[in-house]
N, C-alpha and C positions, 0 to 999 in steps of 0.2 A: 191570399179571405182580404177583406175587408174590414174597416175601423173606421172609429169617426176620424182619426187621421188622415187614412188611407182610402176614401170613399172611392168606390166606383160610378162609371159616367152612366150605368145601366138604370134606369130610374124607372122601368118596371118589368115585365115578365117576360115582354114579346114586343118587337116593332111591327107596328101596323100600316105604316105608314110616314114616309120620309122625305118631306116635301122641300119645296125654295121656302116658305117662313113659318112651317109648322112641322109638327113630328108627332105623330102619335104613334100613344104605348096603348099595351094594356097591361094588367096589374090583376092577378088572380092570386089569392091567398089561400090556402085551406087554413082548418081552425088550428091555431096552435104556430102556424109558421110565419117567417117574417122574411122584411124585403134584404137584402143585401143592404149597406153603408153607404149612401149616395149620394152626389151632389147634383143641386138643382144649379146650371149655372146659369139659366133663366127664368123667364116667368112662367108662369104655367097654370092653368084649368085642369079640372078635374071633376069628373061626372063621378059619381055612384051607380053599377049596375043590379050588383050581389050585393047587401050592407051587410053591414058586421060588427061590432064591437073592434076600434083599434086602439093600439097605443102607438102612439110617437115617439121617438126619442130626438132629440137634439144632440147637437156636435158641443154644444154647452152644458152638456147633460141636465135639460130640461125635460122635461116628461108630461105627454098630456094625452087624454084617453077621451073617448066620446062612443057614441054611436050613429050609424048614420040612417041613412033613410035613401032607399031606390031615387034617383033622379038630384042627389042636392048633387048640387054644383058650385067647386069654392077656387077661388084663385088664390092665388098666394106669390110670395116673390121669392128670389132665386137663396138656395136653404142647403143644410148638408141636414139627412136623417136616417132615421131608420124606423119601418112601420111593423108592429105584427098582429099579427089577426089574436085576439085571444075571446073573442063571440064563440057560438056554437055553431055557425053556421060561416058557407063557403065567403069569399069579399074580393070585390071585382070591380073595378073603376075602369074608364078610360081617362088616358092623361093626354092634354094637351098641351105640347112644350110650346112654347113662342119663341123663334128664334128673333135676333134682332138683326 
């Protein structure tokens, strides 16, 4: 089982491609479902495919909650967190992990 102190490397629910400079993941969460606690070791971009309301919990204890729109694209630096779909519909995004 993963935790803030023992995150996994699975930053999505499915690997779509693992290339030399990028790794592509899909994150697919039903309402009420959470991702594992996971560590993003590299910078990454995610693009929302199916929007919903997400709660993001970070390893430092902070929590952020917001709604998304289809097509939203967000660039983030390495972090440790987990996300929970607190909305009424399915949430899905594509994560582009930028390898060093």
